N, C-alpha and C positions, 0 to 999 in steps of 0.2 A: 165721369169725374168721381173719383173715389174719395171717401172721407177717411181720415186716419182713425184707426180703432184705438180703443183705450189701452190696448196692449203695446202700442207704439210710443206711448207717452213715457219718457224716461222718468225713472224714480230715483232721485238723488239721495233719498233718505237712507242712511246706513242701516243695515240689519242689526238685530238685537246682539248677535255675537260681536259685530264690529264695535257697537257702542260699549259693550263690556270691556273689550280689549283696550279701547281708547280711554275709558274712565278708570280702569284698574291696571295700570302698568306695574312693573316690578316693585318699585318703591312703595306704592300704595298697598300692595298685597303684603309685602314684608312688614311694613309698619302696622298693618292690620293684625298680622300674626303676633307681633311684639305686644300690641295692646291686648290681644287675646290671652297671652301668657301672663302678662302683668295683672290684668283684672282677675284672672283665675287665682293668682297668688294673693291679691288684696282681698277679694271677696270671700276667700276661704276663711279669713280671720276677722273681717270688718264687722260682721254682725255679732260677733262674740264680745265686742268691746263693753257694752253695758253690763253684761254678766261678769266679765273678768274684773271690771272696776268694782262691781258690787262685792265680789269675793275678796277684793283687796281692801274693802271697808269704805268704798266711795258710794255715791248716790247720783241722783239726777243732776245735782249741781256740777259735779265733775264731768258728767256726760255733756252738759251744756258748755262748759269751759273748753273741753277738748274739741267739740264740734266748731266752736268759734275760732279756736286757734288754727284748726285745719284750714278753714276758709281764708282767714286773714293772712297766714304765712304763705299759703299758696299764691295769693294775689300779689303780695310784694315780690316774691321770687319770680313770678311770671313776667311782670312788667320789665324788671331788670333783664331777665333772660331774653325777652323779645328785642330790646334795644341792642344788647350785646350781639345777638345773632345777626342783626341787620348790619352791624358795624364790621364784624370780622368776616362775614360772608360764609361761615362754616357752621352750619346748623347741626350736623351730625355729632360733633363733639359734645355739644350741650345736651343733645338728646340722650346720648350714651351715659353722660355724667348723671343726668337726672334719674334715669332708670337704675343706675348703679347705686346711688344713694338710697333710694327707696328699698332696694333689695337687701342691702347690708343691714338696715335698721330692723327688719322683721325678725331674724333670729335673736337679736339683742333684746327685743321686746320680751322674750321668754324669761329674761332675768329680772324684770320689773317686780318690785315688792310692794310699792305704794302707789296710789293714784297719780301723784305728781310726776313720777318717773314715766308712767304711761303717757301723760300729757307731753312731756318733753321729747320722748322718742317719736311719738306720732307727729309732733311738730317738725322734727328733722325729716321724717318721711315725707311730709308735705312740701318741704323745701325741694326735695327731688322731683316731686310732681310739678311744682312751679317752674323749675329750671327747664324741664323737658317740654312743657305744654306748647308754648308759642313757637319755638323752632320746629317742633314736630309738625304742627299744623301748617307752618310755612313750607316745610318739605313736601307735604301732601299737595298743597296748592300749587307749588312749583313743578309738580310731576305731571299735571294734567292741564288741558286747555280750559278756558273759562266755562264753556258750555257743559263741562262734565264735573264741575265743582260739587254739585249736589249729590251725585252718585258716589263720587270718590269719598267725600266726608261721611256720607251715610254708610258706606261700606265699612269705613273705619270704626264708626260708632257701633255698627252691627257686630263687628268682631269684639269690641269692648264688652257688649252685653252678652255675647255668647260665652266669652271667658268668665264673666261674672256669674253667669248661670252655672257653668261647670264648677267654678270655685265653691259656690254655695252648696251644690250637691255633694261635692267631696267633703266640705266642712261639716254638713249635717251627718253624713255617713261616719266620718271620723268621730264625731261626738257620740253618736249612738253606739259605736264600737268601743271607744276609749273610756267612756264613763263607767260601764260595768267592769271593764278590765282594770282600770286604775283603782276602782273601789275595792276590788278583791286584793290588789297589791297593798293598798293602805290597811285593810283589815288583817293582812298577813304580816304587818309590821315592816313593810319596805321602807328603807331609809331615803328612797328617791321620790316617794309619793306621800304627801301629807294631807292635801285636801283637794277639792274639785278644781281649783285654779290650775293645778298641774296638767289637767286635760288640755286647757287652752294653751299652756306653755308648749306642750308637744305639738300642737297644731301650728304654732308660729314657726317652729323649726321646719316643719314640713312645707309650709307656705313659701319658704325661701327658694325651694327647688325650681318651680316654674319661673320665679322672678329672675334667677340666675340664667336660665335658658333665654329669657327675653333680652338680657344684656348681651349675651353672646350673639344673638340674631342681629342686633343693631351693629355690633362691631364687624361682623363678617359678611353681612348680606345687604345692608342699606348702602345705596350708591347716591352720592350727592353730586348734582350737576355743578360744573365750574361756574362760579359767579364772581363778578367784579368786587374786589374788596373795597369797601367804603371807609376811607380814612376818617371821615367825619359823618356821623348820622345827621340827616337833615332835621333840625330841631324847630324849624319854622313851621309850627303846626298849621297855620292858616294856609300855607302854600303846599305843604306835604300831604294834607288830608282833605278830601272833599267835604263840603259842609254837611252832606247827607250822613257822613260817618259820625259827626258830632251830635247831630239830631238823633241818630240811632242809639248812641251811648246814653243819651238822656232817657229814651224810652226803655232801654235795657235796665237802667238804674231803677226806674219806677216799678217795672215788673219784678226785679230781683228783691226789692224791699218786701214783697209778699211771698218770696220763694224761700221758705225756711228749710232747715235740714229735713231730709226724708226720715230721719229717726223719729220725728214727731208723728209721722204717719204710722210708724211701727208702734209707737206708744198708744196712739188712738185706736189702732187695730187691737192692741192688747186689752183696752177698755171694753171694746165691743165683744171680745171673746171671753171676757171675764177674768183677765189677768191684770190686776192692779199693779203695774210695774213701778211701785214706789219702794226703792231699795233702801229700806231702813234696817235697823239692827235685827229685827225679827226675820225679814226676808233673807238677810245675809246668812244668818244662822241656819235657816231652813235649807237654803241652797247648799251650804257646806255639809249639812247633815244628810240630805236626801240624795245627793249626787244626781240631780235631775235638772231638766230645763224645758221651757215651753216650746216644743218643736214647731208648732204652727206658725210662730212669728218668723223664724228664718225661712220657713217654707213660703211665706208671703213674699219675702224678698226674692226668692227664686222665681216665683210666678211673675213678679215685676220684671226681672231680668229677661225672662223668656218673652214677655210682651214687648219689651224694648227691642229685643233682637228681631222679632217678627215684624215690627212696624217701622223700624228705622230705614231699611233700604227702600221699601215702597214710598216712604216719606220723601226720600231723596229723588226718586223718579217723579213723584208728584210735583216736587219743587222745581225741577228742571222743565216740567211741562207747563204748569200754570204760573210759575214765578216763585222765587225763593222767599221774598218778603211776604207775599200773600200766604204762603204755607206756614211761615213763622207766626203770622197773626192768627191763623186757624189753630195752631198748636196752643197758643196762649188762651184762646177761647175754650179749648178742651180743658186746660188747667183750671180756669175759673169755674167751670162746671163741676169738675172733680172735687175741688176744695169745698165748694158749696155743698156738694153731696156729703162729703166727710163731716161737715159741720152739723148736719142734721141726721146722720146715719144712726140707726138704733139696733140693728141686728148684726150678728157675726158674719153672716153671708154677704152683707153689704160691703164689708171690708175686702173680701175676696174679689168681688166684682170691681170695686173701685180701684184696686191695685192693678187689675188688667187694663182698665180705662186710663189709668195714670201712665201706663206704658205707651199708649197712643200719643199722649202729650210729648213724651220723649222722642218718639218716632218722627213727629212733625217739627221738632225744634232743634235737637242737638247738632246733628251734622248740618242741617239747614242754616242755623244761626251762624256757624263758622263760614259757610259759603256766602252768606249775605255780607259779612264783614269783609271777606276777600273781594266782593264786588265793589265795595265803596272806597278802596284804597289802591294805590299803585303797587306793583309787585315788590319794589325795592324797600318798601316800608311795611310790608305785611306783618313781619315778625313783631315790630313795635306796636302795630295796630291791634294784633291779637293780644299782646301784653296789656295794652291800655284797656281793652274790652274786659279781659279777665280781671284786671285790677278793679275796675268799676264794679263788676259783678261781686268780687270778693269782699270789697268794702261794704256793699249793700248787704251781702249775706252775713257779714260780721254783725250787722245791726239786726237783720231779719230774724235770726234764731232767738237771740235774747228778747227781742220785742214780742215775738210769738209766745214765748214762755211767760213773759210778763202779762200779756193780755189774758192768757189762759188762767194764770194764778189770780189775777185781779177780779175776773168776772165769774169764776167758778165758786159756788157757795156750797155749804153743807146740804142745804135743801135742794139745790139745783146745780149739781156739778157739771151738767151738760152745757150750761151757759158759757163756760170757759171755751169749750169747743166751738160753740156757735160764733163767738166773737173772734177768736183767733183764726180759725179757718175761714170765716167770713171776710176778715181783713185781707187774707191772702187772695181770696177770690176777687175782691174789689180791685186790688192792685193789678192783677192780671187783666181784668176787664178794661181798666183805664188804659193800660199799656197797649192792649189790642186796639182800642178805639184810636189812640194817638198814632199808632203805626198805620192804620188804615187812612187816617187824615193825611199823614206824611206822604203816603203813596198817591193819594188824590192830588196833593199839591204838585208832586213830581210829574204826574200824568198831565196836569193842566199846562205844565211848562214843556211838555214833549220830551221828558228826560227818562221816562220809565224804562225804555228799551235801548235808547241810544247811549245812556250814561252821560256823564259830564264831559266837558272838553278834555280834561286830563285823563279820562278813562276810556274814551272812545276806541282808541287803538287796541285796547285790551279785549274788546268784544264782550264786556260784562253785561250781565242781565240781572238786574236787581229785582224786578217784579214783572 
């Protein structure tokens, strides 16, 4: 009597190549390339904004206003775009329109002469981001099966970060080359170059090139599956969305209240490196006269982008293996630890290490968070669900950055300036820790009801897996 060997046991688990093919179809890859080009375009110029504003006579107040506008405008545009995309059933049109608006604004930014013009133009650029965000994510979710959400969204975010890293490298190289070149032109009496702000203006013109390529890629290479046109979007929120979705929004709101703009991390790193980035009249005159900039700070953003790129795809694989909501909670725990460390950091090398660790937070959360949202709603309302999630996050961010700055200013004293960092970064860490605990409690409640893998009745047929 023979016993079956282990070699005779069939292995139904698909190979790694088959998993990649299933999770990265044509649309996911093309949209990843589009995001790569767009982020290269945006990050080529984004880190220059505080310096450009300073050269135009602005300061930290204007930086804070602009960051708040970017988050708020994006949120309002996103929720409207999500509902519209669900109603018309044609997401590609909105995706192309959003990328197009953002691309057109960048060369116009080179004409800005005062800070309020920068604020207005960047606000319009964020309208484009808001228009494209929800329908693009719905396109990604509609191109793969539910078990591949984590890998698909994480691939998309990895391409985002790769493009951002490339843009930052190109931006730093352009500044290193253009600053002395434009300085020589100004000394020679050129009518086209008057001060250091013209370096950044030239960069904004160059940044429009990869943005235009991204728009062309959307037009010619993205394919949208035929979907039934909904004459009326289901507005019965209680029927259209699972209760877990609303609970998730509450937890996201708490976390985002402590998730201020990454520009504050850059400013904190500047303090640790000995750069007091307080753009007053003296700093403005020094920048205009010296034709120089602190290169270590944009280099830190590059390190962050590289860390995001390296950690995002592994985060997606981890999410699909241990559960997406569990991975999201792990990412928030990393965020709490990093912000707490920033609060009490004392050396310049601490900032370099913490920027790498901060990339781990992004790897565990960005693509994963979108996949969790897709798990909790039905396919026909995904666009609106993403819009509502982005809207809630944006409103919280609109409060988070001013609140962070207020805490920093209130508690920093002449004798103990570090107290401002202790309180502001500590507040962010507490919000993340509370959100992490609440998400774990939510998962425990779902598990006790037997819903963690089966999903709710309305979602069972979709084969979703929230945790």
